[in-house]
C-alpha positions in Angstrom: -62.1 79.5 135.8 -59.0 79.6 134.1 -57.5 82.8 132.8 -54.9 83.1 129.9 -53.3 85.5 127.8 -52.4 85.0 124.0 -49.3 87.1 123.6 -45.8 87.3 122.2 -43.0 85.7 124.0 -40.7 88.2 125.7 -38.6 89.9 123.0 -40.1 87.6 120.4 -42.5 87.9 117.5 -43.7 84.3 118.1 -47.1 84.0 120.1 -47.7 81.8 123.0 -50.6 81.1 125.4 -49.9 81.8 129.1 -52.1 80.5 131.9 -51.8 82.4 135.0 -54.8 81.6 137.0 -55.8 78.0 137.4 -52.8 76.0 136.4 -52.2 75.1 140.2 -55.5 73.0 140.0 -55.0 69.3 139.8 -57.6 69.2 137.0 -56.0 71.8 134.8 -54.3 69.5 132.3 -57.4 67.2 132.0 -59.7 70.3 131.6 -57.4 71.7 129.0 -57.3 68.7 126.9 -61.1 68.4 127.3 -61.5 72.0 126.2 -59.3 71.3 123.1 -61.1 67.9 122.3 -62.0 69.2 118.9 -58.3 69.1 117.6 -57.8 65.6 119.4 -54.8 66.4 121.6 -52.6 63.5 122.8 -49.5 64.0 125.1 -46.8 62.0 123.5 -43.9 62.9 125.6 -43.2 64.3 129.1 -39.8 65.8 130.2 -39.3 66.7 133.9 -36.9 69.7 133.8 -36.0 69.6 137.5 -33.4 72.3 137.1 -36.1 74.7 135.9 -38.8 73.3 138.2 -41.1 72.6 135.2 -42.5 69.9 133.1 -42.6 70.0 129.5 -45.2 68.1 127.5 -45.1 67.3 123.8 -48.7 67.3 122.4 -49.7 66.0 119.0 -53.1 67.0 117.6 -55.1 67.2 114.6 -53.7 70.7 113.8 -50.0 69.7 114.5 -47.5 69.6 117.4 -47.4 71.9 120.4 -45.6 72.1 123.7 -47.4 72.4 127.1 -45.1 73.7 130.0 -46.2 73.8 133.6 -44.0 75.0 136.5 -44.0 75.1 140.2 -45.0 78.8 140.1 -48.4 77.9 139.1 -48.0 79.1 135.4 -48.4 77.0 132.3 -47.6 77.9 128.7 -48.7 76.4 125.2 -45.9 77.1 122.8 -45.8 76.3 119.1 -43.0 78.4 117.5 -43.4 76.5 114.1 -47.1 76.1 114.3 -48.4 79.6 114.9 -51.7 78.7 113.0 -52.3 75.9 115.3 -51.8 78.2 118.2 -54.4 80.6 116.7 -56.8 77.8 116.6 -56.1 76.7 120.3 -56.8 80.4 121.3 -60.1 80.3 119.3 -61.2 77.1 121.0 -60.3 78.4 124.5 -62.1 81.8 124.1 -65.2 80.0 123.4 -65.0 77.5 126.2 -66.9 78.4 129.4 -64.2 77.4 131.8 -61.5 79.5 130.1 -61.3 83.4 130.0 -59.0 85.4 127.8 -57.3 88.5 129.0 -56.3 90.8 126.3 -52.7 92.3 126.3 -50.7 95.1 124.8 -48.3 93.3 122.6 -45.8 96.4 123.0 -45.4 95.3 126.8 -43.4 92.1 125.6 -41.0 93.8 123.3 -37.3 94.1 124.1 -36.3 97.2 125.8 -34.2 98.3 122.8 -37.3 97.7 120.5 -39.4 99.9 122.7 -37.1 102.9 122.4 -37.2 102.8 118.5 
């Protein structure tokens, strides 16, 4: 079972998908791509960001491009700042898939400290 959150980035209005249970499994990326097969995802580029201990993958799909990031702390993220509609579709697909569970979050928890005070 993989558990994810569909949430804003910290201090941002842009949404992302955070996987916090399951990315440590060797099968995570193949399982994720399989769960998203409806949108025909293809990894078109990989960048090893050794200074951040993460790998960034560019993924092209039928709904547009997005980025998949996986780090050594067993976290993974799907980001698509310029393709928020595509990210919404990814969330819909994952939420229906039996291997993925969505954890609901309070969006206010991700606001900047100054924004929370106002």
